[in-house]
PyMOL CGO cylinders between C-alpha atoms (Angstrom):
from pymol import cmd
from pymol.cgo import CYLINDER

trace = [
    CYLINDER, 121.46, 59.29, 47.83, 119.69, 60.77, 44.88, 0.3, 1, 1, 1, 1, 1, 1,
    CYLINDER, 119.69, 60.77, 44.88, 116.08, 61.78, 44.33, 0.3, 1, 1, 1, 1, 1, 1,
    CYLINDER, 116.08, 61.78, 44.33, 114.44, 61.73, 40.94, 0.3, 1, 1, 1, 1, 1, 1,
    CYLINDER, 114.44, 61.73, 40.94, 111.35, 63.88, 40.48, 0.3, 1, 1, 1, 1, 1, 1,
    CYLINDER, 111.35, 63.88, 40.48, 109.12, 63.41, 37.44, 0.3, 1, 1, 1, 1, 1, 1,
    CYLINDER, 109.12, 63.41, 37.44, 106.62, 66.22, 36.75, 0.3, 1, 1, 1, 1, 1, 1,
    CYLINDER, 106.62, 66.22, 36.75, 103.80, 65.88, 34.22, 0.3, 1, 1, 1, 1, 1, 1,
    CYLINDER, 103.80, 65.88, 34.22, 100.70, 67.81, 33.36, 0.3, 1, 1, 1, 1, 1, 1,
    CYLINDER, 100.70, 67.81, 33.36, 97.52, 66.37, 34.81, 0.3, 1, 1, 1, 1, 1, 1,
    CYLINDER, 97.52, 66.37, 34.81, 95.60, 64.28, 32.27, 0.3, 1, 1, 1, 1, 1, 1,
    CYLINDER, 95.60, 64.28, 32.27, 92.81, 66.87, 32.14, 0.3, 1, 1, 1, 1, 1, 1,
    CYLINDER, 92.81, 66.87, 32.14, 95.24, 69.69, 31.16, 0.3, 1, 1, 1, 1, 1, 1,
    CYLINDER, 95.24, 69.69, 31.16, 95.84, 70.38, 27.47, 0.3, 1, 1, 1, 1, 1, 1,
    CYLINDER, 95.84, 70.38, 27.47, 99.48, 69.72, 26.47, 0.3, 1, 1, 1, 1, 1, 1,
    CYLINDER, 99.48, 69.72, 26.47, 100.23, 71.82, 23.34, 0.3, 1, 1, 1, 1, 1, 1,
    CYLINDER, 100.23, 71.82, 23.34, 103.93, 70.89, 23.36, 0.3, 1, 1, 1, 1, 1, 1,
    CYLINDER, 103.93, 70.89, 23.36, 103.04, 67.22, 23.53, 0.3, 1, 1, 1, 1, 1, 1,
    CYLINDER, 103.04, 67.22, 23.53, 100.60, 67.67, 20.63, 0.3, 1, 1, 1, 1, 1, 1,
    CYLINDER, 100.60, 67.67, 20.63, 103.29, 69.44, 18.56, 0.3, 1, 1, 1, 1, 1, 1,
    CYLINDER, 103.29, 69.44, 18.56, 105.78, 66.65, 19.27, 0.3, 1, 1, 1, 1, 1, 1,
    CYLINDER, 105.78, 66.65, 19.27, 103.15, 64.04, 18.38, 0.3, 1, 1, 1, 1, 1, 1,
    CYLINDER, 103.15, 64.04, 18.38, 102.47, 65.80, 15.08, 0.3, 1, 1, 1, 1, 1, 1,
    CYLINDER, 102.47, 65.80, 15.08, 106.21, 65.96, 14.27, 0.3, 1, 1, 1, 1, 1, 1,
    CYLINDER, 106.21, 65.96, 14.27, 106.63, 62.28, 15.10, 0.3, 1, 1, 1, 1, 1, 1,
    CYLINDER, 106.63, 62.28, 15.10, 103.76, 61.41, 12.74, 0.3, 1, 1, 1, 1, 1, 1,
    CYLINDER, 103.76, 61.41, 12.74, 105.31, 63.53, 9.97, 0.3, 1, 1, 1, 1, 1, 1,
    CYLINDER, 105.31, 63.53, 9.97, 108.52, 61.55, 10.39, 0.3, 1, 1, 1, 1, 1, 1,
    CYLINDER, 108.52, 61.55, 10.39, 106.60, 58.39, 9.64, 0.3, 1, 1, 1, 1, 1, 1,
    CYLINDER, 106.60, 58.39, 9.64, 106.00, 56.96, 13.11, 0.3, 1, 1, 1, 1, 1, 1,
    CYLINDER, 106.00, 56.96, 13.11, 102.36, 55.91, 12.87, 0.3, 1, 1, 1, 1, 1, 1,
    CYLINDER, 102.36, 55.91, 12.87, 101.98, 53.70, 15.95, 0.3, 1, 1, 1, 1, 1, 1,
    CYLINDER, 101.98, 53.70, 15.95, 102.17, 56.58, 18.45, 0.3, 1, 1, 1, 1, 1, 1,
    CYLINDER, 102.17, 56.58, 18.45, 98.75, 57.49, 19.85, 0.3, 1, 1, 1, 1, 1, 1,
    CYLINDER, 98.75, 57.49, 19.85, 99.72, 60.35, 22.20, 0.3, 1, 1, 1, 1, 1, 1,
    CYLINDER, 99.72, 60.35, 22.20, 102.71, 62.27, 23.57, 0.3, 1, 1, 1, 1, 1, 1,
    CYLINDER, 102.71, 62.27, 23.57, 102.76, 64.08, 26.91, 0.3, 1, 1, 1, 1, 1, 1,
    CYLINDER, 102.76, 64.08, 26.91, 105.70, 66.28, 27.80, 0.3, 1, 1, 1, 1, 1, 1,
    CYLINDER, 105.70, 66.28, 27.80, 107.04, 66.79, 31.31, 0.3, 1, 1, 1, 1, 1, 1,
    CYLINDER, 107.04, 66.79, 31.31, 110.01, 67.80, 33.44, 0.3, 1, 1, 1, 1, 1, 1,
    CYLINDER, 110.01, 67.80, 33.44, 112.64, 65.70, 35.20, 0.3, 1, 1, 1, 1, 1, 1,
    CYLINDER, 112.64, 65.70, 35.20, 114.78, 66.75, 38.18, 0.3, 1, 1, 1, 1, 1, 1,
    CYLINDER, 114.78, 66.75, 38.18, 117.66, 64.99, 39.94, 0.3, 1, 1, 1, 1, 1, 1,
    CYLINDER, 117.66, 64.99, 39.94, 118.40, 66.11, 43.49, 0.3, 1, 1, 1, 1, 1, 1,
    CYLINDER, 118.40, 66.11, 43.49, 121.57, 64.99, 45.28, 0.3, 1, 1, 1, 1, 1, 1,
    CYLINDER, 121.57, 64.99, 45.28, 120.89, 64.22, 48.93, 0.3, 1, 1, 1, 1, 1, 1,
    CYLINDER, 120.89, 64.22, 48.93, 123.21, 64.10, 51.92, 0.3, 1, 1, 1, 1, 1, 1,
    CYLINDER, 123.21, 64.10, 51.92, 123.94, 60.44, 52.69, 0.3, 1, 1, 1, 1, 1, 1,
    CYLINDER, 123.94, 60.44, 52.69, 123.70, 61.20, 56.41, 0.3, 1, 1, 1, 1, 1, 1,
    CYLINDER, 123.70, 61.20, 56.41, 119.94, 61.75, 56.12, 0.3, 1, 1, 1, 1, 1, 1,
    CYLINDER, 119.94, 61.75, 56.12, 117.64, 58.78, 56.60, 0.3, 1, 1, 1, 1, 1, 1,
    CYLINDER, 117.64, 58.78, 56.60, 115.74, 57.63, 53.53, 0.3, 1, 1, 1, 1, 1, 1,
    CYLINDER, 115.74, 57.63, 53.53, 112.43, 58.54, 55.19, 0.3, 1, 1, 1, 1, 1, 1,
    CYLINDER, 112.43, 58.54, 55.19, 113.63, 62.08, 56.04, 0.3, 1, 1, 1, 1, 1, 1,
    CYLINDER, 113.63, 62.08, 56.04, 115.06, 62.53, 52.54, 0.3, 1, 1, 1, 1, 1, 1,
    CYLINDER, 115.06, 62.53, 52.54, 111.84, 61.34, 50.91, 0.3, 1, 1, 1, 1, 1, 1,
    CYLINDER, 111.84, 61.34, 50.91, 109.77, 63.71, 53.07, 0.3, 1, 1, 1, 1, 1, 1,
    CYLINDER, 109.77, 63.71, 53.07, 112.03, 66.67, 52.21, 0.3, 1, 1, 1, 1, 1, 1,
    CYLINDER, 112.03, 66.67, 52.21, 111.95, 65.93, 48.48, 0.3, 1, 1, 1, 1, 1, 1,
    CYLINDER, 111.95, 65.93, 48.48, 108.16, 65.49, 48.55, 0.3, 1, 1, 1, 1, 1, 1,
    CYLINDER, 108.16, 65.49, 48.55, 107.87, 68.96, 50.12, 0.3, 1, 1, 1, 1, 1, 1,
    CYLINDER, 107.87, 68.96, 50.12, 110.30, 70.47, 47.57, 0.3, 1, 1, 1, 1, 1, 1,
    CYLINDER, 110.30, 70.47, 47.57, 108.39, 68.87, 44.70, 0.3, 1, 1, 1, 1, 1, 1,
    CYLINDER, 108.39, 68.87, 44.70, 105.06, 70.13, 46.01, 0.3, 1, 1, 1, 1, 1, 1,
    CYLINDER, 105.06, 70.13, 46.01, 106.20, 73.64, 47.02, 0.3, 1, 1, 1, 1, 1, 1,
    CYLINDER, 106.20, 73.64, 47.02, 108.86, 74.50, 44.43, 0.3, 1, 1, 1, 1, 1, 1,
    CYLINDER, 108.86, 74.50, 44.43, 109.03, 72.19, 41.42, 0.3, 1, 1, 1, 1, 1, 1,
    CYLINDER, 109.03, 72.19, 41.42, 105.35, 71.89, 40.50, 0.3, 1, 1, 1, 1, 1, 1,
    CYLINDER, 105.35, 71.89, 40.50, 102.19, 73.85, 40.08, 0.3, 1, 1, 1, 1, 1, 1,
    CYLINDER, 102.19, 73.85, 40.08, 99.79, 71.53, 41.95, 0.3, 1, 1, 1, 1, 1, 1,
    CYLINDER, 99.79, 71.53, 41.95, 96.78, 72.94, 40.11, 0.3, 1, 1, 1, 1, 1, 1,
    CYLINDER, 96.78, 72.94, 40.11, 97.93, 71.65, 36.70, 0.3, 1, 1, 1, 1, 1, 1,
    CYLINDER, 97.93, 71.65, 36.70, 100.80, 69.24, 37.40, 0.3, 1, 1, 1, 1, 1, 1,
    CYLINDER, 100.80, 69.24, 37.40, 101.30, 65.85, 39.04, 0.3, 1, 1, 1, 1, 1, 1,
    CYLINDER, 101.30, 65.85, 39.04, 104.64, 64.54, 40.28, 0.3, 1, 1, 1, 1, 1, 1,
    CYLINDER, 104.64, 64.54, 40.28, 106.32, 61.30, 41.26, 0.3, 1, 1, 1, 1, 1, 1,
    CYLINDER, 106.32, 61.30, 41.26, 109.42, 60.95, 43.48, 0.3, 1, 1, 1, 1, 1, 1,
    CYLINDER, 109.42, 60.95, 43.48, 111.95, 58.11, 43.46, 0.3, 1, 1, 1, 1, 1, 1,
    CYLINDER, 111.95, 58.11, 43.46, 114.76, 57.83, 46.03, 0.3, 1, 1, 1, 1, 1, 1,
    CYLINDER, 114.76, 57.83, 46.03, 117.83, 55.81, 45.01, 0.3, 1, 1, 1, 1, 1, 1,
    CYLINDER, 117.83, 55.81, 45.01, 121.05, 54.95, 46.83, 0.3, 1, 1, 1, 1, 1, 1,
]
cmd.load_cgo(trace, "trace")
C-alpha cells in the first residue's frame, strides 16, 4: 500500500512562492492563469499487512503531527493499493 499526502497553505495564508510562480508564468506569456498556490507532496510506503483503516489512521496522524503546520496548512490523504 501507498499513502499520498498533499499539503497546501490554507486559503487565508499569503503564498509568496505561489505569487512569484504566477508572475513568472505570466511573463512567459500564459495569460489564462488566475492564481498559483504552491504545496508539498509526500509518498509513504505502507506495510501491506496493515488494514487499510489502520494505515489511513496512522498516515492521518503522521500528516497532522509531523508533515504539516496545522495553523497555516491543510492536508489531504489518499491511500492506494
